[in-house]
MMTF fields as JSON, N, C-alpha, C and O atoms, coordinates in Angstrom:
{
  "mmtfVersion": "1.0.0",
  "mmtfProducer": "UNKNOWN",
  "numBonds": 311,
  "numAtoms": 312,
  "numGroups": 78,
  "numChains": 1,
  "numModels": 1,
  "chainsPerModel": [1],
  "groupsPerChain": [78],
  "chainIdList": ["A"],
  "bondAtomList": [4, 2, 8, 6, 12, 10, 16, 14, 20, 18, 24, 22, 28, 26, 32, 30, 36, 34, 40, 38, 44, 42, 48, 46, 52, 50, 56, 54, 60, 58, 64, 62, 68, 66, 72, 70, 76, 74, 80, 78, 84, 82, 88, 86, 92, 90, 96, 94, 100, 98, 104, 102, 108, 106, 112, 110, 116, 114, 120, 118, 124, 122, 128, 126, 132, 130, 136, 134, 140, 138, 144, 142, 148, 146, 152, 150, 156, 154, 160, 158, 164, 162, 168, 166, 172, 170, 176, 174, 180, 178, 184, 182, 188, 186, 192, 190, 196, 194, 200, 198, 204, 202, 208, 206, 212, 210, 216, 214, 220, 218, 224, 222, 228, 226, 232, 230, 236, 234, 240, 238, 244, 242, 248, 246, 252, 250, 256, 254, 260, 258, 264, 262, 268, 266, 272, 270, 276, 274, 280, 278, 284, 282, 288, 286, 292, 290, 296, 294, 300, 298, 304, 302, 308, 306],
  "bondOrderList": [1, 1, 1, 1, 1, 1, 1, 1, 1, 1, 1, 1, 1, 1, 1, 1, 1, 1, 1, 1, 1, 1, 1, 1, 1, 1, 1, 1, 1, 1, 1, 1, 1, 1, 1, 1, 1, 1, 1, 1, 1, 1, 1, 1, 1, 1, 1, 1, 1, 1, 1, 1, 1, 1, 1, 1, 1, 1, 1, 1, 1, 1, 1, 1, 1, 1, 1, 1, 1, 1, 1, 1, 1, 1, 1, 1, 1],
  "groupList": [{"groupName": "UNK", "atomNameList": ["N", "CA", "C", "O"], "elementList": ["N", "C", "C", "O"], "formalChargeList": [0, 0, 0, 0], "bondAtomList": [1, 0, 2, 1, 3, 2], "bondOrderList": [1, 1, 2], "singleLetterCode": "X", "chemCompType": "L-PEPTIDE LINKING"}],
  "groupTypeList": [0, 0, 0, 0, 0, 0, 0, 0, 0, 0, 0, 0, 0, 0, 0, 0, 0, 0, 0, 0, 0, 0, 0, 0, 0, 0, 0, 0, 0, 0, 0, 0, 0, 0, 0, 0, 0, 0, 0, 0, 0, 0, 0, 0, 0, 0, 0, 0, 0, 0, 0, 0, 0, 0, 0, 0, 0, 0, 0, 0, 0, 0, 0, 0, 0, 0, 0, 0, 0, 0, 0, 0, 0, 0, 0, 0, 0, 0],
  "groupIdList": [1, 2, 3, 4, 5, 6, 7, 8, 9, 10, 11, 12, 13, 14, 15, 16, 17, 18, 19, 20, 21, 22, 23, 24, 25, 26, 27, 28, 29, 30, 31, 32, 33, 34, 35, 36, 37, 38, 39, 40, 41, 42, 43, 44, 45, 46, 47, 48, 49, 50, 51, 52, 53, 54, 55, 56, 57, 58, 59, 60, 61, 62, 63, 64, 65, 66, 67, 68, 69, 70, 71, 72, 73, 74, 75, 76, 77, 78],
  "secStructList": [7, 7, 2, 2, 2, 2, 2, 2, 2, 2, 2, 2, 2, 2, 2, 2, 6, 6, 7, 3, 3, 3, 3, 4, 4, 4, 4, 7, 7, 6, 6, 7, 7, 1, 3, 3, 3, 3, 3, 6, 6, 3, 3, 3, 3, 3, 3, 3, 7, 7, 6, 6, 7, 7, 7, 7, 2, 2, 2, 2, 2, 2, 2, 2, 2, 2, 2, 2, 6, 6, 7, 3, 3, 3, 3, 3, 7, 7],
  "xCoordList": [82.993, 83.417, 82.191, 81.279, 82.169, 81.066, 81.32, 82.463, 80.223, 80.322, 81.107, 81.903, 80.886, 81.573, 83.085, 83.849, 83.522, 84.954, 85.554, 86.619, 84.867, 85.327, 85.37, 86.344, 84.311, 84.246, 85.426, 86.075, 85.701, 86.811, 88.157, 89.027, 88.334, 89.579, 89.762, 90.86, 88.689, 88.753, 89.058, 89.906, 88.37, 88.603, 90.047, 90.673, 90.569, 91.959, 92.918, 93.879, 92.655, 93.511, 93.476, 94.525, 92.276, 92.157, 92.838, 93.493, 92.693, 93.354, 94.869, 95.578, 95.365, 96.817, 97.386, 98.577, 96.534, 96.953, 96.834, 97.177, 96.345, 96.178, 94.781, 94.562, 93.829, 92.457, 91.729, 91.994, 90.807, 89.894, 88.655, 87.938, 88.4, 87.394, 86.262, 86.499, 85.027, 83.832, 82.941, 82.954, 82.171, 81.112, 79.977, 79.357, 79.687, 78.747, 77.293, 76.537, 76.867, 75.437, 74.972, 73.905, 75.751, 75.337, 74.345, 73.848, 74.049, 73.188, 71.713, 70.888, 71.372, 69.987, 69.315, 68.087, 70.087, 69.531, 69.696, 70.815, 68.585, 68.599, 69.429, 69.275, 70.302, 71.09, 72.429, 73.19, 72.74, 74.04, 75.132, 75.006, 76.202, 77.275, 77.846, 77.812, 78.365, 78.899, 80.123, 80.309, 80.953, 82.199, 82.24, 82.006, 82.542, 82.764, 84.205, 84.634, 84.946, 86.357, 86.778, 86.295, 87.681, 88.367, 89.831, 90.492, 90.324, 91.698, 92.307, 91.824, 93.364, 94.078, 93.124, 93.144, 92.307, 91.347, 90.224, 89.545, 90.011, 88.931, 87.889, 88.228, 86.626, 85.516, 85.279, 85.052, 85.333, 85.181, 84.072, 84.051, 83.161, 82.073, 82.051, 82.091, 81.985, 82.037, 80.887, 80.735, 80.095, 79.06, 79.67, 80.158, 79.651, 80.275, 79.206, 78.161, 79.489, 78.591, 79.386, 80.574, 78.721, 79.329, 79.408, 78.63, 80.329, 80.509, 79.235, 79.127, 78.286, 77.076, 75.913, 74.779, 76.181, 75.126, 75.355, 76.475, 74.265, 74.33, 73.704, 72.882, 74.086, 73.498, 72.01, 71.555, 71.267, 69.854, 69.712, 70.677, 68.525, 68.276, 68.635, 69.259, 68.259, 68.583, 70.098, 70.598, 70.822, 72.279, 72.895, 73.83, 72.372, 72.831, 72.571, 73.416, 71.4, 71.067, 72.023, 72.461, 72.353, 73.293, 74.683, 75.34, 75.133, 76.425, 76.42, 77.386, 75.335, 75.211, 75.233, 75.894, 74.516, 74.473, 75.839, 76.216, 76.571, 77.918, 78.822, 79.598, 78.727, 79.539, 79.192, 80.077, 77.911, 77.484, 78.063, 78.245, 78.352, 78.946, 80.471, 81.138, 81.014, 82.444, 83.154, 84.372, 82.398, 82.993, 83.282, 82.825, 84.03, 84.333, 83.409, 83.414, 82.626, 81.681, 81.542, 81.509, 81.464, 81.338, 80.949, 80.904, 80.668, 80.484, 81.606, 82.113, 81.987, 83.114, 82.67, 81.859, 83.202, 82.888, 84.102, 83.992, 85.236, 86.437, 87.474, 88.571],
  "yCoordList": [65.478, 64.61, 63.919, 63.533, 63.765, 63.104, 61.602, 61.146, 60.847, 59.395, 59.023, 58.084, 59.75, 59.481, 59.639, 58.904, 60.584, 60.788, 59.562, 59.088, 59.05, 57.846, 56.676, 55.924, 56.527, 55.441, 55.509, 54.496, 56.687, 56.836, 56.524, 55.932, 56.913, 56.613, 55.105, 54.582, 54.415, 52.956, 52.291, 51.401, 52.717, 52.124, 52.362, 51.465, 53.546, 53.836, 52.936, 52.415, 52.755, 51.897, 50.457, 49.835, 49.919, 48.536, 48.36, 47.345, 49.323, 49.266, 49.278, 48.593, 50.063, 50.131, 48.803, 48.536, 47.974, 46.644, 45.601, 44.435, 46.028, 45.106, 44.542, 43.596, 45.105, 44.612, 45.041, 46.103, 44.192, 44.527, 45.103, 44.388, 46.388, 47.117, 47.585, 48.144, 47.351, 47.781, 48.61, 48.452, 49.492, 50.214, 49.233, 48.847, 48.817, 47.733, 48.048, 47.157, 49.28, 49.557, 49.976, 50.575, 49.674, 49.979, 48.97, 49.154, 47.915, 46.864, 47.064, 46.215, 48.153, 48.49, 47.477, 47.392, 46.719, 45.817, 46.496, 46.754, 46.781, 47.523, 46.807, 45.605, 47.553, 47.017, 46.444, 45.991, 46.451, 45.958, 46.866, 48.087, 46.3, 47.13, 48.096, 47.823, 49.217, 50.261, 49.825, 50.242, 48.992, 48.564, 47.047, 46.362, 46.533, 45.102, 44.971, 45.694, 44.049, 43.923, 42.457, 41.679, 42.095, 40.813, 41.118, 41.792, 40.625, 40.9, 39.619, 39.066, 39.16, 37.957, 36.776, 36.1, 36.548, 35.428, 35.558, 34.571, 36.718, 36.951, 37.881, 38.881, 37.546, 38.424, 39.347, 38.889, 40.645, 41.631, 42.602, 43.122, 42.841, 43.796, 44.772, 44.369, 46.062, 47.087, 48.071, 48.661, 48.235, 49.266, 50.473, 50.359, 51.613, 52.823, 53.704, 53.976, 54.136, 55.016, 56.144, 56.0, 57.251, 58.315, 57.863, 57.002, 58.421, 57.962, 57.956, 57.14, 58.824, 58.871, 58.083, 58.213, 57.27, 56.493, 54.999, 54.546, 54.255, 52.797, 52.222, 52.879, 51.007, 50.399, 50.095, 49.825, 50.146, 49.79, 48.265, 47.529, 47.808, 46.381, 45.578, 44.523, 46.048, 45.281, 45.235, 44.263, 46.259, 46.255, 45.263, 44.539, 45.235, 44.265, 42.841, 41.96, 42.62, 41.284, 40.865, 39.715, 41.792, 41.456, 41.153, 40.221, 41.92, 41.649, 40.257, 39.506, 39.915, 38.596, 37.48, 36.46, 37.674, 36.647, 36.462, 35.338, 37.533, 37.428, 36.656, 35.805, 36.946, 36.229, 34.746, 33.902, 34.429, 33.021, 32.289, 31.072, 33.034, 32.454, 32.479, 32.241, 32.768, 32.807, 33.996, 33.974, 35.016, 36.271, 37.149, 36.869, 38.187, 39.166, 40.366, 40.953, 40.72, 41.839, 42.577, 41.978, 43.903, 44.746, 46.15, 46.458, 46.997, 48.396, 49.2, 48.871, 50.273, 51.093, 52.547, 53.02, 53.24, 54.655, 55.546, 56.771, 54.948, 55.732, 54.814, 55.26],
  "zCoordList": [-7.615, -8.693, -9.286, -8.555, -10.596, -11.274, -11.358, -11.361, -11.426, -11.566, -12.826, -12.81, -13.898, -15.16, -15.007, -15.633, -14.186, -13.943, -13.267, -13.661, -12.25, -11.55, -12.527, -12.561, -13.32, -14.3, -15.273, -15.533, -15.803, -16.749, -16.103, -16.742, -14.85, -14.145, -13.979, -14.169, -13.627, -13.458, -14.795, -14.865, -15.861, -17.185, -17.641, -18.205, -17.404, -17.774, -17.01, -17.578, -15.724, -14.902, -15.393, -15.565, -15.62, -16.089, -17.44, -17.675, -18.315, -19.623, -19.474, -20.212, -18.514, -18.304, -17.816, -17.975, -17.225, -16.773, -17.88, -17.684, -19.043, -20.169, -20.295, -21.051, -19.567, -19.616, -20.882, -21.445, -21.314, -22.409, -21.739, -21.039, -21.948, -21.183, -22.089, -23.16, -21.646, -22.362, -21.459, -20.238, -22.065, -21.351, -21.195, -22.186, -19.968, -19.729, -19.968, -20.355, -19.756, -19.83, -21.223, -21.361, -22.25, -23.622, -24.185, -25.296, -23.448, -23.975, -23.64, -23.977, -22.993, -22.651, -21.731, -21.703, -20.989, -19.986, -18.634, -18.192, -17.986, -16.733, -15.67, -15.454, -15.016, -13.925, -14.334, -13.478, -15.636, -16.077, -15.521, -15.602, -14.959, -14.419, -15.462, -16.662, -14.988, -15.859, -16.649, -17.792, -16.046, -16.673, -16.735, -15.74, -17.924, -18.131, -18.612, -19.511, -18.012, -18.345, -18.308, -17.485, -19.21, -19.134, -18.859, -19.649, -17.752, -17.336, -16.778, -15.79, -17.421, -16.962, -16.773, -15.745, -17.769, -17.8, -16.785, -16.5, -16.244, -15.287, -15.891, -16.524, -15.69, -16.054, -14.869, -13.749, -15.123, -14.059, -14.444, -15.56, -13.523, -13.744, -12.567, -11.405, -12.896, -11.855, -12.053, -13.123, -11.024, -10.99, -10.299, -9.174, -10.944, -10.4, -9.757, -10.349, -8.547, -7.801, -7.16, -6.874, -6.943, -6.155, -4.7, -4.289, -3.909, -2.525, -1.675, -0.759, -1.943, -1.122, -1.719, -1.258, -2.736, -3.389, -3.18, -2.947, -3.269, -3.188, -4.455, -5.093, -4.82, -6.011, -5.812, -4.701, -6.924, -6.905, -6.793, -7.001, -6.468, -6.274, -7.52, -7.403, -8.714, -9.919, -10.164, -10.73, -9.75, -9.863, -8.88, -9.224, -7.665, -6.669, -7.148, -6.987, -7.737, -8.256, -9.366, -9.405, -10.272, -11.344, -10.797, -11.261, -9.828, -9.193, -8.575, -8.716, -7.893, -7.271, -8.315, -8.123, -9.408, -10.463, -11.122, -11.453, -11.312, -11.884, -10.934, -11.367, -9.658, -8.666, -8.637, -8.504, -8.76, -8.791, -9.994, -9.96, -11.056, -12.267, -12.215, -13.222, -11.039, -10.768, -11.418, -11.601, -11.76, -12.212, -10.995, -9.887, -11.217, -10.174, -10.415, -11.497, -9.408, -9.566, -8.233, -7.158, -8.353, -7.161, -7.592, -8.783, -6.608, -6.946, -6.322, -5.25, -7.026, -6.603, -6.495, -7.291, -5.513, -5.324, -5.56, -5.514, -5.807, -6.102, -6.74, -7.075]
}
């Protein structure tokens, strides 16, 4: 399975719940999560990885900074 397939599945799911979903890494800022979503007044950021991959340090730092700002952020492999 490709990372893009997982990403599209997650975006479709979030949209089906009524979320406003954006492609997060279109802003050319290194380490920005792949998916940015607003769902039920929550800011959600998701970095998508294949099951055998881990996020890079700059991705981990961005996830941490989002959490410090009381957003929901994590990486997903499926």
